C-alpha positions in Angstrom: 11.6 8.8 -16.1 12.8 7.8 -19.6 10.4 8.4 -22.5 10.7 4.8 -23.7 9.7 3.6 -20.2 6.5 5.7 -20.2 5.6 4.5 -23.7 6.1 0.9 -22.5 3.5 1.2 -19.7 1.0 3.2 -21.8 1.3 0.8 -24.6 0.8 -2.1 -22.2 -2.4 -0.4 -20.7 -3.8 0.1 -24.2 -3.0 -3.5 -25.3 -4.3 -5.1 -22.1 -7.6 -3.0 -21.9 -9.8 -6.0 -21.8 -7.8 -7.9 -19.2 -7.6 -5.0 -16.9 -11.3 -3.9 -17.4 -10.5 -0.4 -18.6 -13.3 1.5 -20.3 -12.9 2.7 -23.8 -12.7 6.3 -22.7 -9.7 5.5 -20.5 -8.1 3.6 -23.4 -8.6 6.5 -25.6 -6.8 8.8 -23.2 -3.9 6.4 -22.8 -3.6 6.4 -26.6 -3.5 10.2 -26.7 -0.8 10.2 -24.0 1.1 7.5 -26.0 0.9 9.5 -29.2 2.0 12.7 -27.4 5.1 10.8 -26.1 4.7 12.8 -22.9 7.3 12.6 -20.1 7.6 13.5 -16.5 5.4 11.0 -14.7 5.5 11.5 -10.9 7.7 9.4 -8.8 6.2 6.7 -6.6 7.2 6.6 -2.9 6.1 3.3 -1.4 6.1 3.0 2.5 5.9 -0.3 4.3 4.3 0.4 7.6 2.5 -2.1 9.9 2.2 -5.0 7.5 3.5 -8.4 6.6 4.8 -7.4 3.2 2.2 -9.7 1.6 0.9 -7.1 -0.8 4.4 -6.5 -2.1 4.9 -10.2 -2.5 1.5 -10.5 -4.3 2.5 -7.7 -6.7 5.9 -9.2 -7.2 4.2 -12.5 -8.3 2.6 -10.8 -11.3 4.1 -12.2 -14.5 2.9 -11.2 -18.0 4.1 -11.6 -21.5 3.3 -7.9 -22.2 4.9 -4.9 -20.6 5.2 -4.6 -17.7 6.3 -8.2 -17.7 6.9 -8.3 -13.9 7.3 -6.1 -10.9 10.7 -4.8 -11.8 9.5 -3.8 -15.3 6.4 -2.1 -13.8 8.0 -0.2 -10.9 11.4 0.4 -12.2 11.2 0.6 -15.9 7.7 2.0 -16.4 6.8 4.1 -13.4 9.4 6.0 -11.5 9.8 3.9 -8.3 11.8 6.3 -6.1 11.6 4.4 -2.9 10.5 0.9 -1.8 12.3 -0.7 1.1 12.0 -4.2 -0.3 12.4 -3.7 -4.0 14.9 -0.8 -4.6 18.5 -1.5 -5.0 19.8 1.3 -2.7 20.0 0.9 1.0 20.9 3.0 4.1 21.7 6.7 3.6 21.5 6.4 -0.2 17.9 5.1 -0.1 16.9 7.9 2.3 18.5 10.5 0.1 16.7 9.1 -2.9 13.4 9.3 -1.0 13.9 13.0 0.0 14.9 13.9 -3.5 11.7 12.4 -4.9 9.7 14.2 -2.2 10.9 17.5 -3.5 9.1 16.9 -6.8 5.7 15.4 -7.8 5.0 12.0 -6.3 2.4 9.4 -5.6 2.4 8.1 -2.1 1.7 4.3 -1.8 1.3 3.0 1.7 1.3 -0.6 2.6 0.2 -1.4 6.1 -1.6 0.5 8.9 -0.1 3.4 10.8 0.8 2.6 14.4 0.1 5.7 16.6 0.7 4.4 20.2 4.0 4.9 22.0 4.5 8.0 19.9 4.5 5.8 16.8 7.7 4.1 18.0 6.2 0.6 17.3 7.2 1.0 13.6 10.4 2.6 12.4 11.0 3.1 8.6 14.5 4.5 8.3 17.2 6.5 10.2 18.0 10.0 9.2 21.1 11.5 10.7 20.8 9.4 13.8 17.0 10.0 14.1 14.8 7.0 13.8 11.9 8.0 11.6 8.6 6.3 12.5 5.8 5.4 10.0 3.6 8.0 11.7 6.2 10.7 11.2 6.9 9.7 7.6 3.2 9.7 6.6 2.7 13.1 8.4 5.5 14.6 6.3 4.8 13.0 2.9 1.0 12.8 2.7 0.2 16.5 2.5 2.2 17.1 -0.7 1.4 13.9 -2.5 -0.5 14.1 -5.8 -2.5 11.0 -4.8 -2.4 8.5 -1.9 -2.8 4.8 -2.5 -3.7 2.5 0.4 -2.3 -0.8 -0.7 -4.0 -3.7 1.0 -6.6 -4.0 3.7 -4.2 -3.0 6.5 -3.6 0.4 4.9 -7.2 0.8 3.8 -9.0 -0.2 7.0 -6.5 -1.3 9.7 -6.8 -5.0 8.8 -5.1 -7.5 11.1 -2.7 -5.1 12.8 -5.6 -2.8 13.6 -7.7 -5.4 15.3 -9.2 -4.8 18.8 -6.4 -6.6 20.5 -3.7 -4.5 18.9 -1.7 -2.6 21.5 0.0 -0.3 18.9 -2.9 2.0 18.0 -2.9 1.2 14.3 -5.0 3.6 12.2 -5.9 3.3 8.5 -4.4 5.8 6.1 -7.5 7.9 5.5 -8.3 8.2 9.2 -4.8 9.1 10.1 -4.1 11.6 7.4 -7.5 13.2 7.1 -7.0 13.1 3.3 -8.7 11.3 0.5 -7.0 8.1 -0.4 -7.7 5.4 -3.0 -8.3 2.2 -1.0 -7.1 -0.9 -2.8 -8.0 -3.6 -0.2 -7.2 -7.3 -0.2 -5.2 -9.5 2.1 -3.2 -9.6 0.0 -4.1 -7.1 -2.7 -4.5 -8.6 -6.2 -1.6 -7.3 -8.4 -4.0 -6.4 -11.2 -6.0 -4.1 -8.9 -2.8 -2.0 -8.3 -1.9 -2.0 -12.0 -5.5 -1.0 -13.0 -5.5 1.9 -10.5 -2.2 3.2 -11.7 -3.4 3.0 -15.3 -6.4 5.2 -14.4 -4.2 7.8 -12.7 -1.9 7.8 -15.7 -4.9 8.4 -17.9 -5.9 11.4 -15.9 -9.1 9.6 -14.9 -9.1 9.1 -11.1 -11.5 6.2 -10.5 -14.9 6.6 -8.9 -14.9 5.3 -5.4 -17.5 3.6 -3.3 -18.5 4.4 0.3 -15.4 2.5 1.6 -13.0 4.3 -0.7 -12.6 1.5 -3.2 -12.7 1.8 -7.0 -16.2 0.9 -7.9 -15.0 -0.7 -11.2 -13.1 -3.3 -9.1 -15.3 -3.7 -6.0 -18.9 -2.8 -7.1 -20.3 -6.4 -7.1 -20.3 -9.0 -4.5 -18.2 -12.2 -4.8 -21.4 -14.3 -4.5 -23.1 -12.3 -7.3 -20.6 -13.7 -9.9 -19.7 -17.0 -8.1 -20.2 -20.0 -10.4 -21.6 -21.8 -7.3 -24.4 -19.3 -6.8 -27.7 -21.1 -6.6 -26.2 -24.5 -6.1 -27.0 -26.8 -3.2 -25.3 -25.6 0.0 -22.4 -27.6 1.4 -22.7 -29.0 4.9 -18.9 -29.4 5.2 -15.8 -28.5 3.3 -14.5 -30.2 0.1 -17.9 -30.7 -1.4 -17.0 -29.9 -4.9 -19.2 -27.4 -6.7 -21.5 -26.6 -3.8 -22.2 -23.2 -2.3 -20.2 -22.6 0.8 -22.4 -20.0 2.6 -23.4 -22.5 5.3 -19.8 -23.2 6.3 -18.9 -19.5 6.7 -18.3 -18.1 3.2 -18.4 -14.3 3.2 -18.9 -14.0 -0.5 -22.4 -12.6 -0.3 -21.2 -9.6 1.8 -17.7 -9.1 0.2 -17.1 -7.0 -2.9 -14.4 -7.8 -5.5 -14.0 -9.2 -9.0 -12.2 -12.4 -7.8 -14.7 -14.8 -9.4 -13.9 -13.4 -12.9 -10.3 -12.2 -12.5 -9.0 -15.2 -10.6 -5.6 -15.3 -9.0 -2.1 -16.4 -9.9 -2.3 -15.6 -13.5 -5.9 -16.9 -13.8 -5.1 -20.3 -12.3 -7.7 -20.3 -9.6 -9.3 -18.5 -6.7 -10.3 -19.2 -3.1 -13.8 -20.7 -3.7 -12.5 -22.6 -6.7 -10.0 -24.3 -4.4 -13.0 -25.3 -2.1 -12.0 -22.6 0.5 -14.5 -20.0 1.8 -14.2 -16.3 0.9 -13.0 -14.7 4.2 -14.1 -11.2 3.2 -10.5 -9.8 3.0 -11.5 -6.7 0.9 -14.0 -5.5 3.4 -13.6 -2.9 6.2 -14.9 -5.7 8.5 -11.9 -7.9 7.9 -10.9 -9.7 10.0 -12.4 -9.0 13.4 -15.7 -7.7 12.1 -16.4 -11.2 10.5 -16.1 -13.2 13.8 -17.1 -15.8 14.0 -16.7 -17.6 10.7 -19.0 -20.4 11.5 -22.7 -20.8 12.4 -23.7 -22.9 15.4 -21.5 -24.8 17.7 -18.0 -25.8 16.6 -16.8 -29.1 18.1 
């Protein structure tokens, strides 16, 4: 990766410390790395397994006036994105060759989606190598052992999510369970783009984030949504679209869900689920979605 690209990202992390919630110790380390003008960041290999690509779409929607200004700036110009089936320019054999070349060096493995294990893994093919269709299961088995770090991007990768629900015939497993290796879970359906950027910044600073019992960075997922919700303590709504009222009685999972959505907001700070009079559906939890059934109390008519 080019020195100027690394400097862009480190400078962005330092300048955006408050927005990303970085501690001063992490900012200091980033400043040291920036001053040293170090090179040689590991490549990023991003696999799209059993998923809807929603987490990639969410990350692609990140727009900023600072570097990285958008997904291309982040994953092409600032960290060495070696392989991403949706975002890279190469395709076919050239893309596969690029992936294998990156896998011969140091790399971070980012996995979006769960790992289908039924039918020999043949429910999910990622690429073709010399006539052999490589399954998601096979790709993860090959790449996970040598990765410097593994990022489970989104709830499907972190906990199985929708593809891993009880009715799933494909035997989807989450990344940690399948690999038997530690992984940083960054759940969300979809994941918030800032959560991915924040985690990458921690790794660049040589400061792997502390994780909770569900493998999530505690700095991002320590407090419940309800704890910081502006509707906490207000009269409970008896139906939807009651502006400003607490939505617990109509199925909001905020009291049991951990994330910083109430303070970080979404879409560049425009709004968030409860702000739009929708309930929190608990998408950052290992219970999502089947563990939350049903969403409503009492009889629904």
